[in-house]
C-alpha positions, -999 to +999 in steps of 0.1 A: -396+371-226-378+396-213-358+380-189-337+355-206-303+357-198-281+367-230-280+338-256-244+344-260-220+319-243-207+318-213-186+357-216-216+373-222-240+359-194-241+382-163-242+413-176-279+416-167-274+396-138-300+386-117-328+404-102-343+376-112-315+353-121-335+354-151-342+324-174-307+312-186-314+315-223-313+277-225-277+274-240-263+250-212-228+265-213-243+296-201-250+286-167-231+319-160-257+344-154-287+353-131-308+376-150-335+394-138-365+403-157-376+434-169-354+459-166-327+441-181-337+456-215-361+488-216-375+472-247-391+445-228-405+462-197-436+446-195-458+474-213-494+468-221-497+438-200-493+447-165-477+479-167-502+504-184-535+494-173-527+486-139-506+518-128-515+546-153-509+572-130-479+562-117-468+565-150-479+598-158-468+610-123-437+598-130-431+619-161-436+650-139-408+642-114-374+626-106-378+593-089-377+594-053-348+586-038-340+580-001-317+602+019-295+575+038-265+557+024-285+525+010-300+557-016-326+533-028-344+546-057-379+545-071-381+523-104-411+546-122-403+523-154-408+495-135-437+501-110-439+473-077-456+439-089-469+443-049-475+482-034-443+487-011-430+519+003-396+527-002-373+509+028-364+533+056-328+544+052-312+562+084-280+578+089-261+548+105-272+513+085-273+486+109-243+466+099-233+444+127-252+410+136-272+386+120-315+381+117-328+353+113-363+347+090-382+317+079-399+310+048-426+290+052-435+271+022-454+241+009-427+222+011-415+227+041-396+259+061-364+277+046-347+292+075-321+322+064-299+337+090-292+373+072-257+392+076-259+426+083-219+431+079-217+414+045-242+433+030-263+460+053-286+477+028-294+445+016-303+430+049-325+465+055-341+462+025-351+421+027-363+429+060-386+459+050-402+434+023-406+409+050-425+432+075-447+448+046-454+410+037-445+412+005-430+377+000-465+362+016-483+341-010-455+346-034-437+319-060-405+309-063-405+311-104-373+298-112-352+267-108-318+256-125-301+226-127-271+230-148-238+212-136-224+245-124-259+267-117-281+250-092-304+274-078-342+285-064-349+320-075-381+335-056-393+373-044-413+382-073-446+386-066-456+383-101-442+350-106-431+363-142-392+369-133-399+403-139-413+417-106-399+439-082-406+461-055-407+494-075-373+503-061-334+495-071-300+497-050-268+496-053-247+463-050-227+450-018-206+422-038-184+395-021-144+399-024-135+367-009-154+338-032-125+311-041-126+306-078-146+282-094-126+250-107-151+243-134-138+279-150-105+280-169-110+318-173-105+328-134-137+350-138-163+328-117-167+323-083-177+292-063-213+305-047-214+275-021-243+254-013-266+269+016-260+307+002-285+331-001-279+361-029-298+387-049-309+385-082-303+416-105-307+428-142-271+441-141-248+464-119-267+482-089-304+471-104-311+448-067-348+446-057-368+417-044-356+386-060-331+365-043-320+331-051-310+304-028-283+280-037-284+243-034-253+229-048-220+248-056-223+270-083-200+289-105-209+324-111-191+359-116-187+378-084-215+402-095-242+387-070-247+402-034-245+377-007-265+381+025-270+353+043-273+314+045-296+287+044-301+264+072-297+228+076-338+221+074-339+248+045-316+226+027-333+199+031-368+211+018-346+228-011-333+195-017-365+184-024-378+209-046-347+199-065-355+165-067-383+172-086-366+192-115-380+216-142-413+215-153-412+204-188-425+224-214-434+217-252-399+231-266-384+217-239-390+181-227-362+180-203-355+214-192-328+224-166-339+262-162-376+272-160-403+265-134-402+241-109-420+211-114-435+210-080-447+244-079-430+265-047-450+294-028-438+309-001-465+313+022-452+336+047-421+350+059-415+357+093-383+374+108-378+364+144-368+390+168-348+369+198-324+363+176-298+387+172 
């Protein structure tokens, strides 16, 4: 599958980081990266299977005009070569992106609620996009397709309606990267930072390829600071994440004891709800 993190050891891992934190290539040392799927490599975009048959018209139109981009500061840009996993318009992009205060969203999952507090100041374009996808019900009835249990990468990754790790909203937008994270004590090179337990961040497939996939950190993780942090998980949400993580990663024929793959306890976001009375 095209969403592997690259198989080279730690050095190379997150260049195609996480649109979807993609599947880490299976090398534990590699726990450095969170990749996303398709866009990671043009080659592997889901050509025949879902791409071509599902949306031939999109493809042919795309050839005739440049991708649309919104006119505000966030410049959300269509990705015609990676059509949306579920149809959704480009987000609103007003001249002044809301950049103050917080917004509460609850992911109602089959294992219990995961409450999120989104931080507009930290990542205004990311929060604006995420709330847009919530309002369009993009995340309702979608799986969390990836659980990692490396000593230095402990996350649940969600936000792809296709469940493949390669799906997104049909648009991308720029990074809003953290600048103040402490260095990871496990990384002698000093490149990785601590993405602490409770962090909510975007997966991507390289610089400025944010879409809909995000990850929830259930134990302190060491990552290059290439992933936009846009909020945090509440206490009840961490308890839900701990239950999911305790189930481990689903074994496969090739790997009877994996540390990266589908959660053994399947996870579904039944509904994502924004709470309007919190500001």
